[in-house]
C-alpha positions as CSV (number, residue, x, y, z in Angstrom):
1,M,96.1,106.8,78.8
2,K,94.0,106.4,81.9
3,A,94.8,105.0,85.4
4,R,93.0,101.8,84.5
5,D,95.4,101.2,81.7
6,V,98.5,101.0,83.9
7,M,97.3,100.3,87.5
8,V,98.4,97.2,89.3
9,A,95.5,95.0,90.5
10,P,94.8,93.2,92.7
11,V,96.6,95.2,95.3
12,I,98.5,93.8,98.3
13,T,96.7,95.1,101.3
14,V,96.6,94.9,105.1
15,K,93.8,95.4,107.7
16,P,93.7,97.9,110.6
17,Q,94.2,95.1,113.0
18,T,97.4,93.8,111.3
19,S,100.3,94.0,113.6
20,V,103.3,96.3,112.9
21,K,105.5,93.2,112.8
22,E,103.3,91.6,110.2
23,L,103.3,94.9,108.2
24,A,107.1,95.0,108.1
25,S,107.2,91.4,107.0
26,T,104.7,92.1,104.2
27,L,106.7,95.1,102.9
28,L,109.9,93.0,102.9
29,A,108.5,89.8,101.4
30,N,106.7,91.6,98.6
31,H,109.5,94.2,97.9
32,I,107.1,97.1,98.2
33,S,107.4,100.4,100.1
34,A,103.8,101.0,101.1
35,V,100.5,99.2,101.3
36,P,96.8,100.3,101.5
37,V,94.7,99.5,104.5
38,V,91.2,98.2,103.8
39,D,88.3,96.9,105.8
40,D,86.6,93.5,105.3
41,Q,84.6,94.8,102.4
42,G,87.6,96.1,100.5
43,C,87.0,99.8,101.2
44,L,90.1,102.0,101.5
45,L,90.7,103.2,105.1
46,G,94.2,104.5,104.9
47,I,97.8,103.8,103.7
48,V,101.0,102.9,105.6
49,S,104.5,103.1,104.2
50,E,108.1,102.2,105.2
51,G,108.5,105.8,106.3
52,D,106.0,105.1,109.1
53,L,108.4,102.5,110.5
54,I,111.5,104.7,110.6
55,R,111.1,106.0,114.2
56,R,110.3,102.9,116.2
57,S,110.9,102.0,119.9
58,E,112.0,98.5,118.9
59,T,115.0,99.8,117.0
60,G,115.8,102.7,119.4
61,T,115.2,105.2,116.7
62,E,112.5,107.2,118.5
63,R,112.8,110.9,117.9
64,Q,114.9,112.5,120.7
65,R,114.7,116.3,121.4
66,P,116.7,118.4,123.8
67,W,114.7,119.6,126.9
68,W,114.5,123.1,125.6
69,L,112.9,122.0,122.3
70,L,110.5,119.8,124.2
71,L,109.2,122.9,125.9
72,M,108.5,124.5,122.4
73,T,106.8,121.4,121.0
74,G,103.1,121.0,121.3
75,A,101.6,118.2,123.3
76,D,99.6,116.9,120.4
77,T,102.7,116.6,118.2
78,L,104.5,114.7,121.0
79,A,101.5,112.4,121.5
80,A,101.4,111.7,117.7
81,E,105.1,110.9,117.6
82,Y,104.7,108.6,120.6
83,T,101.8,106.7,118.9
84,K,103.8,106.3,115.7
85,S,106.8,104.9,117.5
86,H,104.9,102.6,119.9
87,A,101.8,101.5,118.0
88,R,101.3,97.8,117.7
89,K,98.5,97.8,115.1
90,V,98.4,99.3,111.6
91,G,95.2,101.2,112.4
92,D,97.1,103.4,114.8
93,L,100.0,104.0,112.4
94,M,98.3,104.6,109.0
95,T,97.7,107.8,107.2
96,R,93.9,108.2,107.0
97,N,93.5,111.1,104.5
98,V,94.6,109.3,101.4
99,I,94.9,111.0,98.0
100,T,93.0,108.8,95.5
101,A,91.8,108.8,91.9
102,P,89.1,107.1,89.9
103,P,90.0,104.4,87.2
104,D,89.3,106.9,84.4
105,A,91.7,109.6,85.7
106,S,94.3,110.5,83.1
107,L,97.9,109.8,83.7
108,D,98.5,113.6,83.7
109,E,96.1,113.9,86.6
110,I,97.8,111.1,88.4
111,A,101.2,112.7,87.9
112,T,99.9,116.1,89.1
113,L,98.5,114.5,92.3
114,M,102.0,112.9,93.0
115,E,103.7,116.2,92.4
116,N,101.3,118.4,94.4
117,H,101.1,116.1,97.4
118,F,104.6,114.8,97.3
119,I,103.5,111.1,97.2
120,K,104.9,108.1,95.3
121,R,101.6,106.2,94.6
122,V,97.9,106.8,94.2
123,P,95.3,104.2,95.1
124,I,92.6,103.9,92.5
125,V,89.1,103.8,94.0
126,S,85.7,103.1,92.4
127,H,82.5,103.4,94.4
128,G,84.5,103.3,97.6
129,Q,86.3,100.1,96.7
130,L,90.0,99.8,96.2
131,V,90.5,98.5,92.6
132,G,94.1,99.2,91.9
133,I,97.1,101.4,92.6
134,V,99.4,103.5,90.3
135,S,103.0,104.1,91.4
136,R,105.7,106.2,89.9
137,A,107.1,103.0,88.4
138,N,103.9,102.4,86.6
139,L,104.1,105.9,85.0
140,I,107.7,105.2,83.9
141,Q,106.5,101.8,82.5
142,A,103.9,103.7,80.4
143,V,106.6,106.0,79.0
144,A,108.9,103.1,78.3
145,S,106.2,101.1,76.4
146,K,106.6,101.1,72.7
147,H,104.1,102.9,70.5
148,V,102.7,104.8,73.5
149,S,99.7,107.0,72.8
150,L,97.7,109.5,74.8
151,E,94.5,107.5,74.4
152,I,94.3,103.8,74.6
153,P,91.9,102.3,72.1
154,E,89.1,100.2,73.5
155,A,90.5,97.1,71.7
156,D,93.8,97.5,73.7
157,A,92.0,98.0,76.9
158,A,90.0,94.9,76.2
159,I,93.2,92.9,75.5
160,R,94.7,94.1,78.8
161,D,91.6,93.2,80.8
162,R,91.3,89.8,79.1
163,L,94.9,88.9,79.7
164,L,94.9,90.0,83.4
165,T,91.6,88.2,84.1
166,H,93.1,85.1,82.6
167,L,96.3,85.3,84.6
168,R,94.4,86.0,87.9
169,A,92.7,82.6,87.4
170,Q,96.0,80.8,87.2
171,P,97.4,79.3,90.4
172,W,101.0,79.8,89.2
173,A,100.7,83.5,88.4
174,H,101.6,86.1,91.0
175,T,99.6,88.9,89.6
176,A,100.1,91.2,92.6
177,F,103.7,91.7,91.2
178,L,102.6,92.0,87.6
179,N,101.6,94.9,85.4
180,V,100.7,95.0,81.7
181,T,100.5,97.8,79.2
182,V,99.0,97.4,75.7
183,N,99.5,99.8,72.8
184,A,98.3,98.9,69.2
185,G,98.2,95.3,70.1
186,V,101.7,95.3,71.5
187,V,101.9,93.9,75.1
188,D,104.6,95.0,77.5
189,L,105.0,92.8,80.5
190,W,106.3,94.5,83.7
191,G,106.9,93.4,87.3
192,M,108.5,90.5,89.1
193,I,108.3,86.7,88.6
194,T,109.4,84.0,90.9
195,S,110.8,81.6,88.3
196,D,111.7,81.2,84.6
197,A,108.8,78.9,84.3
198,E,106.4,81.6,85.4
199,R,108.0,84.1,83.0
200,K,107.5,81.7,80.1
201,A,103.9,80.9,81.1
202,I,103.1,84.6,81.3
203,R,104.6,85.3,77.9
204,V,102.7,82.3,76.4
205,A,99.5,83.6,77.9
206,A,100.1,87.0,76.4
207,E,100.9,85.6,73.0
208,S,97.8,83.5,73.1
209,T,95.5,86.4,73.9
210,P,93.3,87.4,70.9
211,G,94.4,90.7,69.4
212,V,98.0,90.6,70.6
213,C,100.5,91.1,67.8
214,A,103.7,91.2,69.8
215,V,105.0,90.8,73.4
216,N,107.8,92.7,75.1
217,D,109.2,91.0,78.2
218,H,110.5,93.4,80.8
219,L,109.9,91.0,83.8
220,M,112.5,90.7,86.5
221,R,113.3,87.8,88.7
222,R,112.0,88.4,92.2
223,P,114.7,88.4,95.0
224,H,114.3,85.6,97.5
225,Y,113.2,86.8,100.9
226,R,114.1,84.9,104.1
227,A,112.5,85.8,107.4
228,G,115.0,87.0,109.8
229,A,117.6,87.7,107.1
């Protein structure tokens, strides 16, 4: 299997000028732990995660050191910590050196990148453009899918592309929270839906896609998020 066979697309993103408050709201509202940062052309610039919001001046969680340890800590380290705790824009908070992979990278390559770099997700980039993202959860979904095989036939890849393209054109489908795996014509639906009506419509769309012989529904109801809760 390749990255393109399991990646989530389109990807929820933010811009460098997005405020830290907006970033926090985006993570909470979409039940995600990280988000890629892109420019106006969709090129990947960096990534920012919930871990970047742990030590913040607003919450009084800035890193505190005893005076003697301050003397042993380099000025650059202290300056970087100050920026992370006080930055108001995502561009000042994000990690710039992002580990990425192309759409045709094998899942073994993706897993190796995660292990070697201690990361939980790998943005998928093609010709400089962010085209998807593969998380640990997506790898687990691939394992859980029935009739999984190392190589996905072109017919299965075509089914997946056809179904996702169709769903992205539907105003009721929240495809940013949806993932699809296809093996031997068997479609496994993963991710979160906002209502039972959306669940049913997604299942019907999958069953109506040419080449599909069965559909397994693993979709979960998305928790409701209220600002300020």
